[in-house]
C-alpha positions in Angstrom: -184.6 -56.7 -24.7 -183.7 -58.9 -21.7 -186.1 -61.6 -20.5 -185.6 -63.0 -17.0 -185.7 -66.7 -16.2 -189.5 -66.8 -15.6 -190.3 -65.1 -18.9 -187.8 -67.2 -20.8 -189.3 -70.4 -19.3 -192.8 -69.4 -20.5 -191.6 -68.8 -24.1 -189.8 -72.2 -24.2 -192.8 -74.0 -22.7 -195.1 -72.5 -25.3 -192.8 -73.7 -28.2 -192.5 -77.2 -26.8 -196.3 -77.4 -26.3 -196.9 -76.4 -29.9 -194.6 -79.2 -31.1 -196.2 -81.8 -28.9 -199.7 -81.0 -30.2 -198.5 -81.5 -33.8 -196.9 -84.9 -33.0 -200.0 -86.0 -30.9 -202.5 -85.5 -33.7 -200.2 -86.7 -36.6 -201.8 -90.1 -36.8 -205.3 -88.8 -37.0 -204.3 -86.3 -39.8 -202.5 -88.9 -42.0 -205.5 -91.1 -42.8 -206.1 -89.5 -46.2 -205.8 -86.2 -48.0 -209.3 -85.1 -46.9 -208.2 -85.7 -43.3 -204.9 -83.9 -43.9 -206.2 -80.8 -45.7 -209.7 -80.4 -44.2 -209.6 -82.3 -40.9 -212.1 -84.8 -42.5 -214.8 -82.1 -42.1 -215.0 -83.3 -38.4 -213.9 -80.2 -36.5 -216.6 -78.1 -34.9 -217.1 -74.5 -36.0 -216.0 -72.9 -32.8 -212.5 -74.6 -33.0 -212.2 -73.5 -36.7 -213.3 -70.0 -35.7 -210.7 -69.8 -32.9 -208.1 -71.1 -35.3 -209.0 -68.6 -38.0 -208.9 -65.8 -35.5 -205.4 -66.9 -34.4 -204.3 -67.1 -38.1 -205.5 -63.5 -38.6 -203.7 -62.2 -35.5 -200.7 -61.0 -37.5 -198.2 -59.1 -35.4 -197.1 -56.8 -38.2 -200.7 -55.8 -38.7 -201.1 -55.3 -35.0 -198.1 -53.0 -34.8 -199.7 -51.0 -37.7 -203.0 -50.8 -35.9 -201.3 -49.6 -32.7 -199.8 -46.7 -34.7 -203.2 -45.9 -36.2 -204.9 -45.7 -32.7 -202.0 -43.6 -31.5 -202.4 -41.0 -34.3 -206.1 -41.2 -35.3 -207.7 -42.0 -31.9 -211.1 -43.6 -32.0 -211.5 -43.0 -35.7 -208.8 -45.6 -36.3 -211.5 -48.4 -36.0 -212.5 -47.5 -39.6 -209.1 -47.6 -41.3 -208.8 -51.5 -41.3 -211.6 -51.4 -43.8 -208.7 -51.0 -46.2 -208.0 -54.7 -46.0 -211.2 -54.9 -45.9 -211.8 -56.1 -42.3 -215.5 -56.2 -42.9 -215.1 -59.0 -45.5 -215.8 -61.4 -42.6 -219.4 -60.0 -42.4 -220.0 -60.9 -46.0 -218.6 -64.3 -45.2 -220.9 -64.8 -42.2 -224.0 -63.5 -43.9 -223.9 -65.6 -47.1 -220.5 -66.3 -48.7 -219.4 -69.0 -46.3 -222.6 -70.9 -46.9 -222.3 -70.5 -50.7 -218.7 -71.7 -50.7 -219.2 -74.7 -48.4 -222.1 -76.0 -50.4 -219.6 -77.0 -53.1 -218.0 -79.8 -51.1 -214.7 -78.8 -52.7 -211.3 -79.3 -51.0 -209.5 -76.2 -52.4 -210.2 -72.9 -54.1 -209.0 -74.4 -57.4 -211.3 -77.4 -57.0 -214.1 -75.0 -56.5 -213.3 -73.4 -59.8 -214.0 -76.8 -61.5 -217.3 -76.9 -59.7 -218.1 -73.5 -61.1 -216.7 -73.7 -64.7 -216.4 -77.4 -65.4 -213.5 -79.0 -67.4 -213.3 -77.3 -70.8 -210.3 -75.3 -72.1 -211.4 -72.1 -70.4 -212.2 -73.9 -67.1 -208.8 -75.6 -67.2 -207.0 -72.3 -67.7 -209.0 -70.8 -64.9 -208.1 -73.8 -62.7 -204.4 -73.3 -63.6 -204.4 -69.6 -62.8 -206.0 -70.1 -59.4 -203.4 -72.8 -58.6 -200.6 -70.4 -59.7 -202.2 -67.5 -57.8 -202.5 -69.6 -54.7 -199.0 -71.0 -54.8 -197.4 -67.6 -55.6 -199.4 -66.1 -52.7 -198.3 -68.9 -50.4 -194.6 -68.3 -51.3 -195.1 -64.5 -50.8 -196.7 -65.0 -47.4 -194.1 -67.5 -46.3 -191.3 -65.1 -47.2 -193.3 -62.4 -45.4 -193.6 -64.7 -42.4 -189.9 -65.6 -42.4 -188.9 -61.9 -42.5 -191.3 -61.0 -39.7 -190.4 -64.0 -37.5 -186.7 -63.2 -37.8 -187.1 -59.5 -37.0 -189.5 -60.1 -34.1 -187.4 -63.0 -32.6 -184.1 -61.1 -32.9 -185.7 -58.1 -31.2 -187.6 -59.8 -28.4 -185.9 -63.1 -27.6 -182.9 -62.8 -25.2 -180.3 -64.8 -27.0 -177.9 -63.1 -29.4 -177.0 -65.9 -31.8 -174.7 -63.6 -33.9 -173.0 -60.3 -33.5 -174.3 -59.2 -36.8 -178.0 -58.0 -36.6 -179.0 -59.2 -40.1 -177.4 -62.6 -39.5 -179.1 -62.8 -36.1 -182.5 -62.2 -37.7 -181.8 -64.9 -40.4 -180.8 -67.5 -37.8 -183.9 -66.8 -35.7 -186.1 -66.9 -38.8 -184.7 -70.3 -39.8 -185.1 -71.8 -36.3 -188.7 -70.6 -35.7 -189.9 -71.5 -39.2 -188.2 -74.9 -38.8 -190.0 -75.6 -35.5 -193.3 -74.5 -37.0 -192.8 -76.6 -40.0 -192.4 -79.8 -37.9 -195.9 -79.6 -36.4 -197.6 -78.4 -39.6 -196.1 -81.1 -41.7 -196.8 -83.9 -39.2 -200.3 -82.9 -38.2 -201.9 -81.2 -41.3 -205.1 -79.3 -40.7 -205.8 -81.0 -37.3 -202.4 -79.9 -36.0 -202.8 -76.3 -37.4 -206.2 -75.9 -35.9 -205.5 -77.4 -32.5 -202.2 -75.6 -32.2 -203.8 -72.3 -33.2 -206.5 -72.7 -30.6 -203.8 -73.0 -27.9 -202.0 -70.0 -29.5 -205.2 -68.1 -29.4 -205.7 -68.6 -25.7 -202.1 -67.6 -25.0 -202.5 -64.4 -27.1 -205.9 -63.6 -25.5 -204.6 -63.8 -21.9 -201.6 -61.7 -22.8 -203.7 -59.1 -24.6 -206.2 -58.8 -21.7 -203.2 -58.5 -19.4 -201.8 -55.5 -21.4 -205.2 -53.8 -21.3 -205.4 -54.2 -17.5 -201.9 -52.8 -17.1 -202.8 -49.7 -19.1 -206.0 -49.2 -17.2 -204.2 -49.4 -13.9 -201.4 -47.0 -15.0 -203.1 -44.3 -17.1 -206.0 -42.1 -16.1 -208.4 -40.5 -18.5 -207.1 -37.0 -17.5 -203.5 -38.0 -18.3 -204.6 -39.3 -21.7 -206.7 -36.2 -22.4 -203.6 -34.0 -21.7 -201.5 -35.5 -24.5 -203.9 -35.9 -27.4 -205.5 -33.4 -29.8 -209.1 -32.4 -30.0 -211.2 -35.1 -31.8 -209.0 -38.0 -30.6 -211.8 -39.3 -28.4 -214.5 -39.1 -31.1 -215.8 -41.8 -33.5 -217.5 -39.2 -35.6 -215.9 -37.3 -38.6 -216.7 -34.7 -41.2 -215.4 -34.0 -44.7 -212.0 -33.4 -43.2 -210.4 -35.5 -40.4 -210.0 -32.3 -38.3 -207.3 -33.6 -36.0 -204.3 -31.4 -35.5 -201.1 -32.6 -33.8 -199.3 -29.2 -34.2 -197.3 -28.3 -31.2 -197.4 -31.9 -29.9 -196.1 -34.2 -32.6 -195.7 -32.8 -36.1 -194.8 -36.2 -37.5 -198.3 -37.4 -36.7 -199.7 -34.7 -39.0 -197.4 -35.8 -41.7 -198.5 -39.4 -41.3 -202.1 -38.3 -41.8 -201.1 -36.6 -45.0 -199.0 -39.6 -46.2 -201.9 -42.0 -45.4 -204.2 -39.9 -47.6 -206.6 -39.4 -44.7 -206.9 -35.6 -44.6 -210.2 -35.7 -46.6 -211.5 -38.5 -44.3 -215.0 -38.8 -45.9 -213.5 -39.4 -49.3 -211.1 -41.8 -47.8 -213.9 -43.8 -46.1 -216.0 -43.8 -49.3 -213.2 -45.2 -51.3 -212.6 -47.9 -48.6 -216.3 -48.9 -48.7 -216.3 -49.0 -52.5 -213.2 -51.1 -52.7 -214.0 -53.2 -49.7 -217.5 -54.1 -50.8 -216.3 -55.3 -54.2 -213.5 -57.3 -52.7 -215.8 -58.7 -50.0 -218.4 -59.9 -52.5 -215.6 -61.5 -54.6 -215.0 -63.8 -51.7 -211.8 -65.0 -49.9 -208.6 -65.6 -51.8 -207.5 -69.2 -51.9 -205.7 -69.2 -48.6 -206.2 -70.3 -45.0 -209.5 -68.4 -44.6 -211.1 -70.4 -47.5 -209.6 -73.6 -46.2 -211.3 -73.2 -42.9 -214.7 -72.5 -44.6 -214.2 -75.7 -46.7 -213.2 -77.6 -43.6 -216.5 -76.9 -41.7 -218.9 -79.7 -41.1 -221.8 -78.0 -42.7 -222.5 -74.7 -44.6 -224.2 -73.2 -41.5 -221.2 -74.1 -39.3 -219.0 -72.4 -41.9 -221.1 -69.2 -41.5 -221.0 -69.5 -37.7 -217.2 -69.9 -37.9 -216.9 -66.6 -39.9 -219.2 -64.9 -37.3 -217.3 -65.9 -34.2 -214.0 -64.7 -35.7 -215.1 -61.1 -35.2 -215.8 -61.4 -31.5 -212.9 -63.6 -30.4 -210.4 -61.7 -32.5 -211.3 -58.1 -32.1 -211.9 -57.8 -28.4 -208.5 -59.2 -27.1 -206.6 -57.7 -30.1 -207.9 -54.2 -29.5 -207.3 -54.5 -25.7 -203.6 -55.1 -26.7 -203.7 -52.3 -29.3 -205.3 -49.8 -27.0 -203.2 -50.7 -24.0 -200.0 -50.2 -26.0 -201.2 -47.0 -27.6 -202.4 -45.5 -24.3 -199.1 -46.3 -22.4 -197.1 -44.9 -25.3 -199.1 -41.7 -25.6 -198.6 -40.8 -22.0 -195.0 -42.0 -21.6 -193.4 -42.3 -25.1 -194.6 -39.0 -26.7 -191.7 -37.1 -25.2 -189.1 -39.6 -26.7 -190.8 -39.2 -30.1 -190.6 -35.4 -29.8 -186.8 -35.7 -29.1 -186.5 -37.9 -32.2 -188.5 -35.4 -34.2 -186.2 -32.6 -33.0 -183.1 -34.6 -34.0 -184.6 -35.3 -37.4 -185.3 -31.6 -37.9 -181.7 -30.8 -37.0 -180.5 -33.4 -39.6 -179.0 -35.7 -37.0 -181.8 -38.3 -36.6 -183.6 -41.0 -38.6 -187.2 -40.9 -39.8 -189.6 -41.2 -36.9 -190.9 -44.7 -36.7 -194.2 -45.3 -34.9 -193.5 -49.1 -34.9 -191.1 -48.3 -32.0 -194.2 -48.1 -29.8 -194.5 -51.9 -29.3 -190.9 -52.5 -28.1 -190.9 -49.4 -25.9 -194.0 -50.6 -24.1 -192.8 -54.1 -23.7 -189.5 -52.9 -22.3 -190.9 -50.4 -19.8 -194.3 -51.4 -18.6 -195.0 -55.1 -18.9 -194.4 -57.0 -15.6 -192.5 -60.4 -15.3 -194.7 -63.3 -16.2 -197.0 -61.3 -18.4 -194.0 -60.2 -20.5 -193.0 -63.8 -21.2 -196.7 -64.7 -22.0 -196.9 -61.7 -24.3 -193.7 -62.5 -26.1 -195.0 -66.1 -26.5 -198.3 -64.7 -27.7 -196.7 -62.5 -30.3 -194.5 -65.4 -31.4 -197.7 -67.4 -31.6 -199.3 -64.8 -33.8 -196.4 -65.2 -36.3 -196.4 -69.0 -36.1 -200.2 -69.4 -36.5 -200.2 -67.3 -39.7 -197.2 -69.1 -41.0 -198.6 -72.5 -40.2 -201.9 -71.8 -41.8 -200.2 -70.7 -45.0 -197.9 -73.7 -45.1 -200.9 -76.0 -44.8 -202.5 -74.4 -47.9 -199.6 -75.2 -50.3 -199.8 -79.1 -50.5 -203.6 -78.9 -50.9 -203.1 -77.2 -54.3 -200.0 -79.2 -55.4 -201.3 -82.6 -54.4 -205.0 -82.3 -55.0 -205.1 -79.9 -57.9 -201.9 -80.8 -59.8 -200.6 -84.3 -58.9 -204.0 -86.0 -58.3 -205.7 -84.4 -61.3 -203.1 -84.4 -64.0 -200.4 -86.9 -62.9 -201.6 -89.8 -60.8 -205.3 -89.9 -59.8 -205.1 -93.5 -58.6 -202.4 -93.3 -56.0 -203.0 -94.5 -52.4 -204.0 -92.1 -49.6 -200.6 -92.8 -48.0 -198.8 -91.6 -51.2 -200.8 -88.4 -51.2 -200.1 -87.7 -47.6 -196.4 -88.4 -47.9 -196.3 -86.2 -51.0 -198.0 -83.5 -48.9 -195.2 -83.7 -46.4 -192.6 -83.2 -49.1 -194.5 -80.3 -50.7 -194.8 -78.5 -47.4 -191.0 -78.8 -46.8 -190.2 -77.6 -50.4 -192.5 -74.5 -50.0 -191.0 -73.6 -46.6 -187.5 -73.8 -48.1 -188.5 -71.7 -51.2 -190.3 -69.2 -49.0 -187.4 -68.9 -46.7 -185.0 -68.5 -49.7 -187.2 -65.7 -51.1 -187.2 -64.0 -47.7 -183.4 -64.0 -47.6 -183.4 -61.7 -50.6 -186.2 -59.3 -49.5 -184.9 -56.8 -47.1 -188.0 -54.8 -46.3 -191.2 -56.3 -44.8 -193.2 -53.5 -46.3 -191.8 -54.3 -49.8 -193.3 -57.8 -49.5 -196.6 -56.6 -48.1 -197.1 -54.0 -50.9 -196.3 -56.6 -53.6 -198.8 -59.1 -52.1 -201.6 -56.6 -51.7 -201.0 -54.7 -54.9 -199.7 -57.1 -57.5 -201.6 -60.2 -56.3 -204.9 -59.1 -54.7 -205.4 -56.1 -56.9 -206.0 -58.4 -59.8 -208.4 -60.7 -58.0 -211.5 -58.7 -57.5 -213.5 -58.3 -60.8 -213.1 -62.0 -61.9 -214.1 -63.3 -58.5 -217.0 -61.0 -58.2 -218.5 -62.0 -61.6 -218.1 -65.8 -60.9 -220.9 -65.4 -58.4 -223.2 -63.0 -60.1 -223.3 -63.7 -63.9 -224.2 -67.0 -65.5 -222.5 -66.1 -68.8 -219.1 -65.5 -67.2 -217.0 -68.5 -68.2 -213.6 -70.0 -67.4 -211.9 -68.1 -70.2 -213.3 -64.8 -68.9 -212.0 -65.7 -65.4 -208.5 -66.6 -66.8 -208.2 -63.4 -68.9 -209.6 -61.3 -66.1 -207.2 -62.6 -63.5 -204.3 -62.3 -65.9 -205.2 -58.8 -66.9 -205.8 -57.7 -63.3 -202.5 -59.1 -62.0 -200.6 -57.5 -64.9 -202.5 -54.2 -64.4 -201.8 -54.2 -60.6 -198.1 -54.7 -61.4 -197.8 -52.0 -64.0 -200.2 -49.3 -62.7 -198.0 -48.4 -59.7 -195.0 -48.0 -62.1 -197.0 -45.8 -64.5 -199.0 -43.9 -61.9 -196.2 -43.1 -59.5 -197.3 -41.6 -56.2 -200.8 -43.2 -56.2 -201.7 -45.2 -53.1 -203.2 -48.7 -53.6 -206.6 -47.3 -52.6 -206.4 -44.5 -55.2 -205.4 -46.9 -57.9 -208.1 -49.5 -57.1 -210.9 -48.0 -59.4 -208.5 -48.1 -62.4 -207.3 -51.6 -61.5 -210.8 -52.8 -61.2 -211.8 -51.4 -64.6 -208.8 -53.0 -66.2 -209.6 -56.4 -64.7 -213.3 -56.0 -65.5 -212.5 -55.3 -69.2 -210.3 -58.4 -69.3 -213.2 -60.4 -67.8 -215.7 -59.3 -70.5 -213.2 -59.7 -73.3 -212.3 -63.2 -72.2 -215.9 -64.2 -71.7 -216.9 -63.4 -75.2 -213.9 -65.1 -76.7 -215.4 -68.4 -75.7 -218.8 -70.1 -75.5 -220.8 -70.3 -72.3 -219.9 -73.1 -70.0 -221.6 -76.5 -70.3 -225.2 -76.3 -69.4 -225.1 -79.2 -66.9 -222.1 -77.6 -65.1 -224.0 -74.4 -64.7 -227.2 -76.1 -63.6 -225.3 -78.2 -61.0 -223.5 -75.1 -59.7 -226.7 -73.0 -59.4 -228.9 -75.7 -58.0 -226.4 -76.4 -55.1 -225.1 -72.9 -54.5 -228.1 -70.7 -55.3 -226.3 -67.3 -55.4 -228.3 -64.2 -56.2 -227.4 -62.3 -59.4 -228.1 -62.7 -63.1 -228.9 -66.4 -63.4 -232.4 -66.4 -65.1 -231.4 -68.5 -68.2 -229.9 -71.2 -66.0 -232.9 -71.1 -63.6 -235.4 -71.5 -66.4 -233.5 -74.6 -67.7 -233.5 -76.0 -64.2 -237.2 -75.4 -63.8 -237.9 -77.4 -67.0 -236.3 -80.4 -65.3 -237.0 -79.6 -61.6 -240.1 -77.4 -61.4 -239.7 -76.9 -57.7 -236.4 -75.0 -58.1 -236.6 -71.4 -56.9 -234.4 -68.4 -57.3 -232.6 -66.8 -54.4 -234.8 -63.9 -53.3 -232.7 -63.0 -50.2 -230.6 -60.2 -51.7 -232.5 -57.5 -49.8 -232.2 -59.3 -46.5 -228.5 -60.1 -47.1 -227.7 -56.5 -47.9 -229.5 -55.4 -44.8 -227.7 -57.9 -42.7 -224.3 -56.9 -44.1 -224.9 -53.2 -43.3 -226.2 -54.1 -39.8 -223.3 -56.6 -39.4 -220.7 -53.9 -40.2 -222.2 -51.8 -37.4 -222.2 -54.8 -35.1 -218.6 -55.6 -36.0 -217.4 -52.0 -35.5 -219.0 -51.9 -32.1 -216.7 -54.7 -31.0 -213.3 -52.9 -31.1 -215.1 -49.8 -29.8 -216.0 -51.8 -26.7 -212.4 -52.8 -26.1 -211.0 -49.3 -26.7 -213.6 -47.6 -24.5 -213.0 -50.1 -21.7 -209.3 -49.6 -21.7 -209.5 -45.8 -21.7 -212.2 -46.0 -19.1 -214.8 -44.0 -21.0 -217.8 -45.5 -19.2 -220.6 -43.6 -20.9 -219.2 -44.4 -24.3 -218.7 -48.0 -23.3 -222.3 -48.3 -22.3 -223.4 -47.0 -25.7 -221.1 -49.3 -27.5 -222.4 -52.3 -25.5 -226.0 -51.2 -26.2 -225.2 -51.1 -30.0 -223.6 -54.5 -29.9 -226.5 -56.1 -28.0 -229.2 -54.4 -30.1 -227.6 -55.4 -33.4 -227.0 -58.9 -32.1 -230.7 -59.3 -31.3 -231.8 -58.1 -34.7 -229.2 -60.3 -36.5 -230.5 -63.3 -34.5 -233.9 -62.9 -36.2 -232.8 -61.6 -39.6 -229.7 -63.7 -40.2 -229.1 -66.6 -37.7 -232.6 -68.0 -37.8 -232.8 -67.7 -41.6 -229.7 -69.7 -42.5 -230.1 -72.9 -44.5 -227.4 -75.5 -45.2 -228.9 -76.1 -48.7 -231.8 -74.8 -50.6 -235.0 -76.4 -49.4 -235.9 -77.7 -52.9 -232.5 -79.5 -53.2 -233.0 -83.3 -52.7 -231.0 -84.9 -49.8 -229.1 -87.1 -52.2 -227.8 -84.1 -54.1 -226.3 -82.5 -51.0 -222.7 -82.9 -49.9 
């Protein structure tokens, strides 16, 4: 794709600005490791929220969501529950507050807070560090592959005549530039750069939505989509038939396992609820929670992510899908005919994005959009790089090797660790040809083994470090082996079996060892105050501190989660209905958003507490 001089200048200016921010804040970030990894807990919640939203704005995921809206219409707003997208509601309602009360610097340090320092706790600590670092390497490789493919396809300079070599060179250049500002500036640099990247992406996304609104009428769109495309409702079956229009869309519905849509949604809710209560994996999302100034600000940060991320992102998604439906469906039909005749390749819905960029985005906005999409890659990559040294320096070097080193030593070591992990991630990326291969491995082999152990750590006092270690190990092994044994299963279909395997490992490991130290459990429960099965610990606490009360908020939290998911779902609905100019539906979606916001103000926002009221000030972080 060719960029003219104006668009090229915008892209270059964006890259230079990102580098300058990293250099500008480097002195502030290098005071100590708390400053480097957590921004010294000084950054306000709204900056952390914008940063987190920017880190979640992954372009590969956005391309996937464009294809979902293209095929499934309005019902596509539910399908991201596969991730699950509504985990941010659980974070906002209670989990961010619970996490931030620990005062920990990393997810592995939080494990010490929960399980102490015995053998089981140390094994749990080690497996979280390993999980986090392997996850970092996987996502860095994923980012390297994605950046290379995106840059080679959308930037105007051909650095090599060979396509694969061109992608590798671009990947090395962009990851190298991103590494400079991440290594120099730490969390301060990552957050401030991502805030700039967020505004670049937001302007570009809104611009695409406006272009689509100006070029496509509701009648034009109605003429090219099947019945049910404009409906958020669904029955037992999806009841959307693309026959006679685009047969490949019907095949995609079957391949995705969405024909029995109610069953599909029920499985997503089951899997998503368990994964959401388990809490965030030890990655950039958790780092931003731990970076917040207070537990309430951590919850506010998780809340704002939903609004600032979903509206602009879905304006981009809807704009791209609408323009493609009206003007690209014919090209897809030709590809489909060639495929049927045996002379074409498999129809690829990811072609929607480059088609729209090439044919419909005007000068200036095109440069801004390419810069924004580049920013989406860079922000996710930067946030991931920043997580690696936190685990190596704080959880390995400081704890096991040299706990008395100077702050400068820890910061310089963090620089080195960041560089090493970028190099390793890039090297792995060179040997992984398919982006989907890396994504499936990350989601299946890593996160499939995460749920049961991290669910029980909140809810059951008897669950110990050994149970956590065995459960994580069993879950990861099961997630690796089940797809091999049960060929043809989707990750969603395999989840119940994976969960049971992991859960069995947790129970077995728990009863192989004694309960954790009583003082560790009392300290954890007194500060965090989760709901669940904690009565023996509560009774011990009440002998020493009679004022200690159990968390009685489970009913309200569940109500707020359910209402919050409705609230969250109304946000992309607003963006979609605005772009397709469905004014009546837009009015209803706005009314739902306003009504749920008002209720949440009284049932969630006004009820938040930084710490339990019976916890003395000197015991708070």
